[in-house]
Steps between C-alpha positions, in 0.01 A plus 500: 500500500208664317720526198559133503126422555402713203770340293370162589134586438590657181687209361313291231598176671355621818177608332480178336610277799272680765170465320601148381590407848172642637290332225692174559421508868134589455474257215653231709265566773191486274639224296585299819146541626345399175748216452437356835128510443489381142807261538318317783180490322667389172701222677184393679296489181791337325506221760133454448530495134798259516300266721196530267713430194654196677148382607367535137824331365452211737128472420572507121770227551269287708215564256719383208578185701130433555416575138762238402303256708187605335645476150601141581139426617353666200713285283409182689109571489535544123632133480260278313516227766407759773215643284364146455568409867697194376689373800739267320642769260453776753735340759767451234479855366471662847801298600691655228388850594593421851862449407506839312405703820709406809315733732161319463471234764192337356234510220145394580213460257148514634173417308195716502390344838831567669620134484875447452541358139891536481768540768840404359690526819250336722272256287357357817293817534326446177119467557494718812291822504640852535161657409491719819841663433481870424727484206275233338175691569628822353660342190198286427210740589663842382710361229810692600849423633556513870796519740432347844620633826819356643494160662739368750563138429600220738862513384521879593475635144296790374276373217270700271256345258403653154186385319366554160181367329534241224275580210412238232481543136135617530587771760353314791692493819568139564744515789786691675882477483672564834872550544673541831849649553726545802553876559818439697639254240435744214682833462218684676703486817821602321317806356372615846837419674711687244285816548709700731445870587722671758659305777185386666243510223354194337190370289246239560209343308155427629188324358145641459424430870823681624680170575875528453611297210867586471713716761877543556418353843391156389324413827236766422389325186532152663285616804247634229499839696212719423587869412159613404488741806776708346399801275716418188381137503132607528538732213670251269221250605275759328711487183637856579858636455673770708739612775401524873658541833390261770609332822645145469567326824591827667718635216383790269515363143489659158325243275434490128230248380358384180278194383655218300297424185350274426484317840359782725798470732683787623862609537619731773852679511569654828790650708501682836401865457808613681717316232299655220530852642872452586625653168277793560634555849853470378430744229366754749824471709722532202312801382521663847875436505542643157310806586719556808810448307385716208424788735846489651674463156266752340738794545792297379313372195371844417854602393517203268136491371554790269766332312368147515117558475474445138739195478287270716186608337635422160608163603156419654340619178710259305418210736123585487518501120672158509234359737223648273661320210460175680855438637449407865848354546701821526481618863433869592825669604518571872471875580511613860292743669222733407214467275718364214615221720149417604394519141785265414411253771128522405593437131716214605211356723267545185754317275529206749116477526454508130772237468322283758175538317668405173649183669158403629336545170784297332439217764124502442552495125741206540246323720239559238735353223552200732134439535440527126796269452334243725173526301689476176684183618159340606352575158810394303549180690128381508417204277199689361531725199388855574375737215392859554351704210383859471155608387590442131594140596864563426751333718630719768666233718594132500701296739786288388291170556257616226779598267660161541152328447462673171865493401568869484799706610473740790309811400414358157125468592465868637281731297345222284135432482384168654345387174859466352545194718191321377369312190180614321278289722662623807458864398121455460469341853729780639286767373197354677693469822637863461148629499429320826818648660408858388159464669679427825448116525799274576523156336695164485511286205725285276671674213731412221800733427774475224858494599770688326606177308136452392424209733174496722490587860185415698449702811262538786442876500360688806427870398364793689452862401727778621288816584599853610379656820209649309399146375626543142646205317873540486607162379507129609715275700523125416672197666582211263566144598650267233256207441649389173615167640151452640341557158744274335413224765123554411583458122703181576206365706265582210738317253508203738125489507496517123750209486284299726191563296691382195635197679156409637336537159714202380421280800228249429198572713426792730703637786291664755444621866156404654400682808232435765420812704429495878126557413501173292491670154739405234706693227786429263763779575742374231475288190676456173327573166445123471175568703346625182561165324400281795211684658413761224547816709753759556737531792335829597155347516597262786727720695238598747242226449547136390152458368596506124715195560225325719252552228672285251596215737261201454217498756570138565854565595455836680408344824816294500719797417365718784526196739861434414593869538339494845694187600827650371421820705422311818809275494724751301607224268543493118180542305455263201172459304389380168186667351321578182483844325257607224552846360194607291558397138781261587512122582517363856864483616658323800731712732735406771561750774801496726592775757662548839308700770653801709342670790527873504520731807137626453366147497472459131627188330669518157572199282793518261487256221404412130217352314563281184286337242491111554227426248715266295638329811142453628393365166794249508395393853154435383627289209699306753187438707312376186790269433472358855121449440582290197739289702236474770269335258760228446488421875121418485568127463816487709458687819803361665841469360660157603878432475777275612864592551817378643612632838747723317226672307505339156167473352406127435131539402224750465147503391342728238353723766832554660655578160222740420522652856874583433432602133614201309311333225559153620677320786777390253565859419501592859753217584729602224478865605523490877846375608421522874180568681683767708478715191114504496503662853492881523778449762699193421605465858134445589507151351808406696324617822188296412686183417713531811196529719351192312802278564532607865132456602460195267132623472325653206547864467223742387576861446469805272753638261558722212604327173628617176346409172677430185431853377650649814163585654429375857211346683415403846480124547391270770749220494471160671818279521570156632788245449497167341742258661621142421496210748826626642350845570700651235334788307413406160342823392284779629142519378238787542248721342465862449181708514497837340332714770584841344140593424380408844764715659415795276129451582585504874691821461223651292248419766718640770566812291129533431430470877746761579365727228129465629626571849688816378182630304296440824747682703527793248133597508384774730206315649543249788450142388433215738472131408292283736445131509170340584564527873582875474871458539730723301672340210638813339549859600631765265730790589217767499297309741787463745575876463152593592439246774852524653551127522801291384438198261585259773234657726228438251557183292333203646290717739138609484459868424162594660631522857805681381367793282114475438363433848339831593267732319566877468263570782723280740261209515663161452317246279542119454675356194191332381345843420806603306436520118859364437410186706192440286713536191757223575245284666198516271663629183312818494664814375459830680605875464495769770551860434576575856633298776764516778832319524727503793877530497743300710562811728120510578413797276225476244447626158208507244517251205306410201527122429370224274523122560486233228486120565756269351302202337635206310285221382201638681683487831590812702866498569531843676460864416695807385454831669612826346469824705598859470546764777255781439623741774605763247172472310302547824720808573427646159130434529492666859709794349253532221206519744691769713578710190133473389387629828756777487385594151143528621612717785701721279208543265285600799767739618539649156129577492514657851805701377299635205217598735762657735643697217177650419420592853850662532414716191193645649641531836802690358248766360343530838828541673609752244198712603561465869871567468455793266252686725700407822812656352325814383330532847832445665667771295202747557514463887715729704836359610388489867153363439405198707321354199834442326565192726166352393576567138838337546337195640258493197802517258676234698205273468470566120863414443444173712197441271708576186747248619219247558391575142855435374494156687174413327641592162810313566291196599299529174838541298402849394755687685856465633591644835803733495772485769624807659709598810266481806516493875375177650449608858179713419357215285560245786352736760193562277456129447529416872241761573256348244582145647411612852156616368422191296641198682303341794600589850620150562806586295752708683697731269856591585710740264860591533700724261878493568626740234682841532325799358501505116661161476179327380518581130443220239393489137135385443132596492356597837166334422686172427693522819182569681359185328792288612441583868126470479501155311770353749319643813149379391648150432646500846177617652320221322740248650422631857125546455397206718711562815630843441872597540766763436569659155848670505626737232860605495683737268884494527814540285738213408812474299613206284840416372625207293583299818146473630162385353463776241589254216270229645194741478604633154599851637787709402735607788390830654263651748133411518184591687364194673108492564423209730140374556468243771201315647431244783256304290496133421794505257558289184676173419749446219250391241311836524829691528619359161191631329415818687587745223341303215216674332152363596632301792307559828438317824188697568156356457277543189404856442774630760784557269610502142862385541642816350584715819850366564575446125425878448721585797782275354468678166501843658817429698682344202404806291665720761818290468441360857450168656245342724556201746275306723567283808231295658434173690163344597387658836791750514360792295637652172759773424520680169813715416479748208823656389491813286815678363568812700560832319756754629368802672582726184241302294221674681603846393316473177192374666473774773637791295233768474367535151354827381169495304534621150237766384402648166260720322434298177161379375423134586205285378407208727299212374342218720158326517506524874347847557618527862852408411509750226395773737759398753789502240363836358520650851850363564625653177329836560663504839829456312417812286384321175192593294300185492230369272318187643326249261316180583467377140792396274282574190401841615860576587614405140231737356603781723877451407412506129333829543791651723827304404718773632291581807676250725851424618457149641239231539462242782260210395381191666568165328176323535195709386173410308472592146872561441790384709783728605725340251271557210432859618881558516552367141240745370637803692852415373374465149361859529808641683799271504701701754223518752599351839265238648496323840324163527349428848401151584445276803627184332539348156629158365548641153658834561840594626721803508688386204179435303355847573832659406487315166155650439624858574350525862764697703430342849311226686336593833379223727191557715433611769675811422670715768550874464867481499511229235244683289697831523824340420378305198312796347801736533741240367286438188453867433871577534588216263234626255 
């Protein structure tokens, strides 16, 4: 037995197998432990990674879908009709875009106020307001695109709105474009539903609020379930990505989450944690089984491992090299057991993992290519040409539309400079535009290009620069719209206008348009060049004013022309008028005008017609009249024309007068010429009618008729006919005579026309004109009189006027008619004229008049009177306004004098305050920190600051100083004013104060002295209103907020938070008359010497200067309430005011100059306290002399402005002349001529206003020295 054992141990196979077997077992144990741990960890991490990859892939896919929507919107907002907010074209173009994108349910265009301008799918909503919608507010106010949260509509669909600002050609936001799309209708749902992971895993989509938009369980999105309480949803709402484990409805879940750009939504991919860990658990079981099997088979495998150990390793090496070369299709050969088998399986798992990653990358690349293909199709199918250039302006991309527009083959334009597609004129313009793009400015303009075949292409070009991330110019992008047809249409229109001008130049006379504007002025918008010949002026000269034409129309005819125009306008009938024209240097010509009126929408009237020269026709007419006058002289001896005729109308006999009347030389000639008397009638049927009546009535007939003379002219005749019968009552003939009454008829018409013309003239004058008979009854009333008195003509004609409109004096006393000057005029024939009297209207109201009355006298007999009167209400108002302004001027001059005096007082007072403030600050700094005197010194400084504020008010009042606004707390100011009021107002006035503000919420921007003045002025006015009977003065300080829906706009305030200071009294109150003028300067209800009328005017000015508002409410007997609203500052605004400031010190040499000795000493001590070496001077002349002796002995100078002998400005000029770099500080209490800019121009480094505080003095000196 021992021999066999030794033999076995000594064999090479046993030596190889035993250690191999031992190593295999040990290795299996170690490998199993490591594999279990790492495998489970790897599979768990892989599960997380796969879910994260899926979540990002879903987010990218959804993001691409949303970007498609944004691209469509960006294309629509660039449409010209949308930029110009043109609803007509906008609806058509948006409707076209609507058909291109099926997922969009509607497009809505809102103007800058949120009103619907276009809603293609629901036009009934046009005009409604969507101004409060968040997507409108964000797009309009912030100028960025916005995705709304999901909305569940009534038809159970999930809808999302996308908004984008509309920017016009000038870069101004003019509106908002909104598109809505159904999430469930689009492929959003499909993307989410197709996302599967494991057997129970799924994905879902939430909006910014955590509301479910899409979920495999549709009910969750339709119920708008809120998942914001779950960890992955909260994280994605914060725009974060990651993987978490959380509890979802009692199930532990592994969830990957990521936001979806650009919407702010979130995608969550989750599966039960148990499912995610299942591969790891399965791997653990397999490894355990393999370990057990390997341990059992280790002894058997040890015999084979020595012979086969190298073969598997070689095969694995070959496979590894294949995988390293990129071939992932060849599987790793299966090798059982041991480390080699584990290595083979691990290598196989690695190959499969790499293969899966490659597949995912291929899918992502294909998705990217699909997205790029969609964009390419949009660009290639758009009707706009797209042109992209590099920084050298060479073509880097053009779409097919632009290539077709210019006639080039695909790719033929690439790499060519844009100037190759232009003519010389276009190149010059292009270089100018290129400079603008390179400077970063976009632009839109019309431009002419040259096609490949040499023809012209006119395009509307919209260009914008393309810049890199660092802001460098990289090229330009242009969109071109073909407007060649539009330009051709413009040229055709111009050619048509030219043809019209040529045609009109050959038309005799002038073609024109004559316009009467709504304000009664006239112009000639259009006329042919014939206006030069007819009226001696150019078409341009009368385009806005017709006066050049009016100036050459005869003054005698002008009234008739204007009157006929007015009649045509009133009745909208054809205007026709004959008038004379005399152009300087030319003879008088007769013109005939004829035009048709047209009323325009704005109330104007335009006449379209022509004017032609009828001088020759007029001369012919005048010759005809002279001919008629010659015939008239022949009628002197024969007034009546007598004739005899047969019943059928044959002329039997006629006297010479009749022959002459009808234009014949003798009766014989007339008988020979006139076959039948019916021919001498203008209407032959008229004779038949007259004879018929004569035969039927058997009585003589007398009538009028129009007859024709031999020469064809007509006249009006009075004809008298009777029959001559025989004894058998048979008609022998008809006899009669004709009287020419043409002149009488014309005279009657002329008289009637003259009467109408006189009536028109009287009705056209601005003064009222009344005609009275000898009894005082109205015989005539013109339009102006009726308008002023309010009566109709029928109410005045025939009635006496005294009791109707002149019965009472202005004082209200009635007076009898016998005392009326008008009565004396039409009774006794005495003329009168009154510069001021009172007339009464029909409605009982009165008005002041100036009138004159002239009697109508004929043959020494008084027939009546004519009254002419004018309403002088406006004149009286002007005189009263003049008196008021004169009084205000006197008051203003008096206040100016007071202001000058106040300025002088304030100057001296500032010096005194400077002394007090300086010594008080020095004393305060010298005292120990715990000294009781510090409180007293603080009160002194507080009083000097109050006095400084009072001085500032005096300087403001005298226009020598402007109050500065700074952040301040109002509560201390109100409390201090209330304390002062309690000490000054009488005890009969009870003061109640209430401050309802949180700590630190009382900040506003203003001047504390002015706020103090507001409360004091309002309170003293309130006390004055209660001085007789006493009362309650209430002061409240609260906080209010205004938004656009309340009264902020009425008061002129912007929406926001305000401090409201209310002053209320129980005094006598005010009526509406007083309230309307309460803030007017110099208006006061107090007695003489009690008030200036400036208190409330000053309060109103202070409040307005603080960007606030003041309102007042009062009724007689009910007291008065004033509300003062001041803009509230946020708490942070006070940090600058209250922050402690350190006092700057130094050791330089300072020279101080002021004629006030005490003030110089005070400033000297303050500077010495700060560490400076100070030389104090009280004479500017002596200071100059000292400086000339020691120009390098000083580092800075502080000088007063106003000093005897030499002012501070003059001293500064002399010092700077000696030493130009020497720093100087000018100190002044006020100056109308000096300002900080002025002193800087002289060379003075700083301006320091009195009284000077230690802190301001230290800071100013240190700053000036550091600059120097």
